[in-house]
Steps between C-alpha positions, in 0.01 A plus 500: 500500500269676742576853623676523834259595786733797568734656247835644584385849413189457722734388782715814454196725522376315810837535666519875429148537639591317818253214433778237480816502706600133504562252217529123572718303256424129547639172369321167517686229694482122455209481746298754301547776758590864439839609621665832439559862609303819572650800329444869571304598188728777369799270527316228314425743221849644478702178541311172512301555180824538301741277688283248680593359840652192649416225742704217658480198285419283798142610453465219246690249721342512846223306668163630627671626819765685293770262619813466281516139390743288302456353156443799272758549234406864431519627858719378789763595760763385255367747240482775754127562487532783254225711338280468200353796324132595552381650173170685534215382274320832451206318346407374853512845671189571706366668809445280805227686686515281810845660562458878507712697263647190342548362151633150412662334206659162430863435403668259260828350622825504304862445587685826523749581226845402625344313792533136604198368324674344198507136436236239451435387855178515696306747289789744523435686184559273202872574477515881460517791743194722452292195408177396671501307817355177366367373838283814538138397494412790269777401265390134502151602391635741237710220353196273453291787354783561252486134397130524461528815286718297258180304425301818440317461835457695819375367841230650713430400864297573805584390853233436765661545837316371806600618851392448858433815697545523881397767739838480669783725394821348355675593821244325720501193264881484543472518883250215489714284279232534236266285709156564642437794273155647439377458142301787352202262452382226724346279230519414133417819307545362147286735289329633814416870475402514866823343621728700276327826599677479832835558335386703200660821638838338466426321172359823357807694598726239336297503176484878473864561583614232261290670230672825591839324455410405139364150560155401379303325776194313383335335805539376855338191656517289809655157503463183710767524771422716800589857405594401143442743213601562140538822297513447120669724250466536122680268270818658360807441291710245684781723628251770608290234678802389702598860582145578616496181708809588706397859546154397612625230737749730669251791512218289647726398786602865554135616502395220741788593730385864502153384608647291785429171323704236322471305174665172421558364152650176628385205288374307801488717816287250694322170465206648305490610139829632360568829321512436127628724220320364192664636191299558184704484183450551128693584183448774237637540150686799356172678421389470861236238424470196739677199362294267723153459342435258212298195398680236710420348839370753752491753215879512481705586190797273399726749676282491810490125500882465471560766769267315740661168419839651572377640834381155596822330389730740699292578805661252730864578401446876518307491826785656694398827337135444588548381857837632630468432875464203734161628617386531137443126466262478798225647289475201279237288674204306353180699508675822588454687168879482467596249232668172548469353142665651191195492274311765311126558481243754383386710796613212728642618833631149583762522226842664510419682172148638457393639160255789540349779294408499132598678181766771561466436876597130477782424737664243723488530880793337671377400850833369629666822637435627856504856612868460600599474136747727325282618206795562266624147537157341483397686181848429351437127565159528333655662188776236498245223522278647230804536266598140572159391361502745212848423379452126515137510379394284792157339474248588770366210707123475549350723770402355837126558553470350845674523836872527453561421864383140430720451188761256617664483156582874477847631554513679839599842623824448695419421860800679656763757423754214484293330227478831309878562534580161357267555205646845444862384496420212266291720263623542143227760454629711788861480381400580140266788590684672786861380468722300736591799711140590585413134565796472741416830673138418579585134587734643765223716633283188544787312659565782746136503612496121543819508712358776722175304550679177573699671772195658668327345801122540439206541740374160371822331622489674838132411567556133409840456657566735789333290770395173330827383346 
């Protein structure tokens, strides 16, 4: 386990010195967003460190707009919308230099002792007060990592978030209905040093302030869509990777807002190239050595081959955790660098799973997720898929050496959220790995989004039908 970026004693010293006056305690919701409270630092040290805090349990049962919705067993009007406990994870404590005088840490969620979280419904807590909230994304990932540890393995991951940067503030974007915004670049700046130099002051600030928050930025580059960029961070143990992802994503938006600009991590914000979140994934043994390299195809070990075979076998049925929104599925177009065929290949960007690196750095890149992904759920699905292959000793199909977009025989990435929901609810792998409560909870999330979209009147409908029908 790596050392926390800021220890509790260092926080005490900084508070006494007047350097830190605010501590943010954040939970991760179903959408992968940070929700929580800001505490006066002395109160945090005196009370919250020992006793934790609380939050309304509807935070894991609302839609993107924070609307209360039906269908969640763990949280409803009938259950009174009570609290769950927010337990500080001191291993995530850090300064957030883009917010003056502020430290931040993440919380794990449990049902309060003597509260209303008992029972087996909807990720409620596994039947005991004081137990973990099973629908919590952090808990879902922890559960899969515990399963993996039973095989003497640990998971490492790296997420590559793309975003589109606009010169309009979030307030101005809202007023304009998110239309006719000014991208930070006027042409494709993929790998362009000249083009990215125009926004380097912002990108440099994000990199440096993330480093000061305990993350390890590696590089930044332009991408294909107008104003599209990517900042890459060092590979890390799976839970730390997901923690870093949500802190970076939230922080990058806050920094952009401070500069009068806006960032979107939507999977498909316009008709051009979408925002991906390729996830690099590998396994290590108890000694910390990579379990991936060997003498098999693509230099993979038997464990690596079985893990990759499991990922292929489960990708479609677990796609709800890789692509959780209606908009997510609009990325998957032929020739878009977003995959459509569930194939694997060596350094082949047309495949859903791309094997890259060599020796200890050998790993699998999952190209299915978009930047709207919840990293805890996506990495949990990767671990579950790998375990499916390892436990069943699945054989690895031959690699695809050509253009996967033209492979008409390949299984396909689900084309819509409805397709993904059906595959999820019918999945024996999902039920076995995550449990019936979690499957039902996240199926309801998808169903709520579909119902909201079906009820909406879109610009497309108005332009086609207002006058001419």
